[in-house]
C-alpha positions in Angstrom: 24.2 8.5 -6.6 25.7 5.3 -5.9 24.0 1.7 -4.8 25.8 -1.3 -3.5 24.6 -4.8 -3.1 26.3 -7.2 -0.8 26.0 -10.1 1.3 24.2 -9.7 4.6 26.0 -9.5 8.0 25.1 -10.4 11.3 24.6 -6.6 12.4 22.0 -6.6 9.2 19.8 -8.8 11.2 17.5 -6.5 13.0 17.0 -4.5 9.8 16.0 -7.8 7.8 13.5 -8.7 10.5 12.3 -5.2 10.3 11.8 -5.2 6.3 10.3 -8.4 6.3 7.8 -6.4 8.7 7.5 -3.7 6.3 6.9 -6.1 3.7 4.3 -8.1 5.3 2.6 -5.1 5.9 2.0 -4.0 2.5 1.0 -7.1 1.8 -1.7 -7.4 4.6 0.1 -10.1 6.0 1.5 -9.0 9.2 -0.5 -10.9 11.6 1.1 -14.1 9.9 5.0 -12.8 10.5 6.5 -15.5 13.4 9.8 -14.6 12.5 11.7 -13.1 15.6 15.4 -11.6 15.6 16.6 -15.0 17.0 15.4 -16.8 14.0 16.8 -14.6 11.7 20.4 -14.6 13.7 20.6 -18.6 13.6 19.1 -19.3 10.0 20.9 -16.4 8.2 24.3 -16.3 10.5 24.4 -19.8 12.3 26.8 -22.4 11.8 25.3 -23.7 8.4 23.0 -21.6 6.8 20.3 -22.9 4.2 18.8 -19.4 3.6 20.8 -16.2 2.2 20.6 -12.6 2.1 21.6 -9.5 -0.3 21.7 -5.9 1.2 21.1 -2.6 -1.0 22.7 0.3 0.2 21.6 3.8 -1.8 24.8 6.2 -1.0 25.4 4.1 2.3 21.8 4.1 3.6 20.1 0.4 4.0 17.4 0.7 1.0 16.0 -2.8 0.8 16.6 -6.7 0.9 16.6 -10.1 -1.2 16.2 -13.2 0.5 16.7 -16.4 -1.5 17.7 -20.0 -0.9 18.7 -22.9 -3.4 16.0 -25.4 -4.8 16.2 -28.2 -6.9 14.5 -29.1 -10.2 14.3 -32.9 -10.5 13.5 -32.4 -14.2 16.3 -30.2 -14.7 18.7 -32.3 -13.0 20.3 -29.3 -11.0 19.9 -26.8 -8.6 18.0 -23.7 -8.6 17.5 -20.1 -7.0 14.3 -19.1 -5.0 13.5 -15.8 -4.1 11.6 -15.7 -1.0 11.4 -12.0 -0.8 12.1 -8.7 -2.7 12.1 -5.6 -0.7 13.0 -2.3 -1.3 11.8 0.7 1.1 9.5 3.0 -0.4 11.7 6.0 0.4 14.1 4.3 -2.2 12.1 3.2 -4.7 12.1 4.0 -8.6 16.0 4.0 -8.6 16.4 0.9 -10.0 17.3 -1.0 -7.0 14.9 -3.7 -7.3 16.3 -4.3 -10.6 19.8 -4.3 -9.8 18.9 -6.8 -7.2 17.1 -9.2 -9.6 20.0 -8.9 -11.9 22.6 -10.0 -9.2 20.5 -12.7 -8.4 20.1 -13.9 -11.9 23.7 -13.2 -12.4 24.6 -15.6 -9.3 22.3 -18.5 -11.0 24.7 -18.2 -14.0 27.8 -17.7 -12.2 26.9 -21.4 -10.6 25.1 -23.3 -13.6 21.8 -23.4 -11.7 18.6 -24.6 -13.8 16.4 -21.4 -13.3 15.3 -18.6 -10.7 12.1 -18.5 -9.5 9.9 -16.7 -6.9 5.7 -16.0 -6.0 4.0 -12.8 -6.6 0.5 -12.0 -5.1 -1.9 -12.1 -7.7 -2.9 -8.5 -6.5 0.3 -7.1 -6.4 -0.1 -5.4 -9.9 3.0 -3.1 -9.2 5.5 -6.2 -8.8 3.9 -8.1 -11.3 4.2 -5.1 -14.2 7.8 -5.0 -12.8 8.5 -9.0 -13.1 7.0 -8.8 -16.7 9.6 -6.1 -17.5 12.4 -8.0 -16.6 11.1 -10.8 -18.8 9.5 -13.2 -15.8 7.1 -15.4 -16.8 3.7 -16.6 -15.0 3.3 -20.4 -14.1 -0.3 -20.1 -14.7 -1.1 -24.1 -15.0 0.7 -24.6 -11.2 -1.4 -24.3 -8.0 0.4 -23.4 -4.7 0.0 -25.8 -2.3 0.9 -25.3 1.5 0.2 -27.4 4.8 1.2 -25.4 8.1 -0.5 -25.1 11.5 -2.8 -28.2 13.0 -3.0 -29.6 9.2 1.2 -30.1 9.7 0.7 -31.6 12.7 -2.1 -33.9 11.8 -0.5 -35.0 8.7 2.9 -35.9 10.6 0.7 -38.0 13.1 -0.7 -40.4 10.7 
């Protein structure tokens, strides 16, 4: 049994989008997915990418992905790593793939001198929450996520 984790390549774009859709379906948010194959190709593999992706392969078969980007902490005075999505296909779960992907990202943080490694988890996703606690993650209960999108974003920009 072998696990390989590698940076995503342009020929992974369709699989990445498929994983995004599978994750959204699991999270009951498929109706919110607007991303297209062209978006993935442009943003991950264009001339100046701002988002990055690792692909997990189990015995040569694509098993999951981690999509991430750099953020910045003014308090720490250093960049950090923000994990946007972590997903392992159901057929490959229970093999340590998610843990290995998180370990790889944590190693990147240490190697690059990044100040922190962050992500969000839906409050109802108990399996994910248990997993994150098992790797030492701590909830940020005192923070509330804020978001402006759609018409509200347009209205705010017009002010």
